[in-house]
C-alpha positions, 0 to 999 in steps of 0.5 A, spaced: 851 315 359 844 315 357 842 317 351 834 319 349 833 320 341 826 323 338 823 318 332 821 323 326 816 323 320 819 326 314 817 328 306 810 330 308 808 330 302 811 334 297 818 335 301 821 329 299 827 327 302 827 334 305 822 336 310 822 333 317 819 333 324 821 330 331 816 328 336 815 326 343 816 318 342 823 316 344 829 311 344 832 311 350 839 308 350 845 307 355 853 306 353 857 303 358 865 302 356 867 295 356 872 290 354 868 287 348 862 290 344 855 288 348 848 289 346 842 288 350 835 290 351 833 287 343 832 282 339 838 277 338 839 278 331 840 286 333 846 284 338 852 284 333 856 289 330 851 290 324 847 294 329 845 301 327 847 304 334 854 300 334 856 302 326 854 309 327 858 309 334 864 305 331 864 310 325 865 317 329 872 314 332 874 311 325 872 318 322 877 320 328 882 315 326 882 312 333 881 305 335 873 303 336 873 301 344 869 296 347 862 299 349 856 295 352 849 298 349 843 297 352 836 299 349 833 300 355 826 303 352 824 304 345 818 307 344 819 309 336 817 302 331 821 299 327 821 299 319 814 304 320 816 310 317 818 314 324 825 314 323 827 308 327 833 307 323 835 315 323 835 315 331 839 310 332 845 312 328 844 319 331 844 315 338 850 312 336 854 317 334 853 322 339 854 317 345 861 316 341 862 323 341 861 324 348 865 318 351 871 318 346 871 326 347 872 327 340 869 335 339 864 334 334 859 339 333 852 337 332 853 339 324 859 335 324 855 329 327 850 331 323 854 330 316 857 323 318 850 321 320 848 323 313 854 318 309 850 313 313 843 314 312 844 317 305 839 323 306 839 328 313 831 328 313 830 324 319 836 325 322 836 333 323 830 333 326 833 327 331 839 331 332 836 338 333 828 338 334 823 341 331 821 342 324 827 341 319 829 342 312 836 339 310 840 337 304 846 335 302 852 337 298 859 334 297 859 331 304 856 338 307 849 338 310 845 344 311 839 344 315 834 349 318 828 349 322 821 352 321 816 354 326 810 351 327 803 353 329 801 351 336 794 349 334 796 344 329 795 337 332 798 331 329 796 323 330 800 317 327 796 312 324 800 306 325 799 299 321 800 292 324 805 291 319 812 293 317 813 296 310 820 296 308 824 302 305 827 298 300 821 296 297 818 303 299 824 306 294 823 301 288 817 303 287 819 310 285 820 312 278 828 314 276 825 320 273 820 326 273 816 331 268 818 338 269 810 339 270 811 335 276 818 337 279 815 345 278 808 342 282 812 339 288 817 346 289 810 350 289 807 345 294 813 346 298 814 353 298 805 353 301 807 348 305 811 351 310 807 357 310 801 352 312 805 350 317 807 357 320 800 360 320 796 354 321 791 354 315 788 348 314 785 349 308 792 351 305 796 346 308 790 340 306 792 343 298 800 344 299 800 336 302 799 334 295 804 330 292 806 327 285 813 324 287 812 318 291 805 317 295 801 315 289 806 309 288 807 307 295 800 308 297 798 301 294 803 298 299 799 300 304 792 297 305 787 301 308 791 307 307 786 310 302 781 309 307 785 313 311 786 320 306 779 320 305 776 320 313 782 325 314 779 329 308 772 329 310 774 331 317 777 338 314 784 335 315 791 333 312 794 327 311 800 324 308 805 317 308 810 318 314 817 317 311 816 311 306 811 308 311 807 304 313 805 309 318 801 314 316 800 322 319 793 325 319 794 333 322 788 336 325 787 344 326 785 343 334 785 338 339 777 337 338 777 335 331 784 331 332 780 327 338 774 326 333 779 323 328 783 318 333 776 315 335 774 314 328 780 311 326 781 307 331 774 305 330 776 303 323 783 300 324 782 296 331 788 292 330 792 299 328 795 303 333 793 311 333 797 315 337 797 322 338 803 326 337 807 332 339 813 335 336 820 335 340 823 342 340 830 339 344 832 333 339 838 327 342 840 329 349 845 326 353 844 324 360 850 322 365 
């Protein structure tokens, strides 16, 4: 079988570890029954049992108390860049678990797959959009994951500004404070609530205001040389910007196609070695093809 799974962005400023949006940026991975584990189409270091797609494949069988069968996993095409804040690990985890569920006839629902994968990933913000598609808000408690989808206004346009360097998620999480003040907590709650309405209405003025964040971006921006310039260029053009996930990618949101086109040209000129990529939301999520 062939599994196609979208990459995603999470956080969107104040929606830390909660909000996520799937993109038409896909990994294509095939799974075939075999007498042992064989992984092809990726770097040598990822061809063993620690490969995330295989780990989740095995976890799904173990969840049902079944032995893990041999499998040949072939990475046919991987468009989601690794360690760039575009949900590459979540995409692989979702793909492996979904493939096991289908191949083994395990009978798990998408909600059950999301819960299983969240136990591996630690939080569902990227997993939910990869599995379900769309713009999602998710949380988990006592092993149960709750996710809902929110509307996106069709006028909004998105650009991924992808630097030519990786940013370790562990490093990006390590710079975050362990506690926040009550004032900062209220700040985040209010901006997140406003952000959902701004996305639904395509209200750029509200979106720029609501994208403000005090939990993670002030601490992570210094880890991404050039990020401040991306944010400034977006603001000058009337657009909004945020770090995608933990970085290093930044996401720029414009209110129209002409505005996005202008920003793409400007940012590509400013950062010639980076990749400035238009992104379109994916609304289907993970698919399994025969």
